C-alpha angles and dihedrals in degrees: 000000000000134000135198116263106224139165119219121210122256099254142151106315091339120129117204087219100057110117109251094017097140129163133167088235121079121200135192122232090272091058092253119143114252103223097195117047140141139191126244129193117236133164119271088247092055091046091053092046094051093043091052093047092048090049091049089051094043091237139121118260088248093057090046093049091046091052091047093052091048091051090051093051090048091052092050092049090050092051091048093050088050094053120104116268117256119237089252090054092047090052093049092049091048096048120116116253094223 
């Protein structure tokens, strides 16, 4: 079963990490309105994990997801850089600069 991944605003006595705290407005960590947002469906387990991680890091869910995506991109680039060079890449690197 899936749930909607949402971010609630920081409001009077409202924690963005409370289960079921849903609002049509989404805010950044600086209480600024995010003008362009969307909703994604994730499993309840994933929703709980990302919510707990964001709470532990004192971040919004948006900030935590953004950091996770950046880390995945960096990991992917690192693995690519570690791959064996193709014959074409070796030829290009061995070419004379003349």
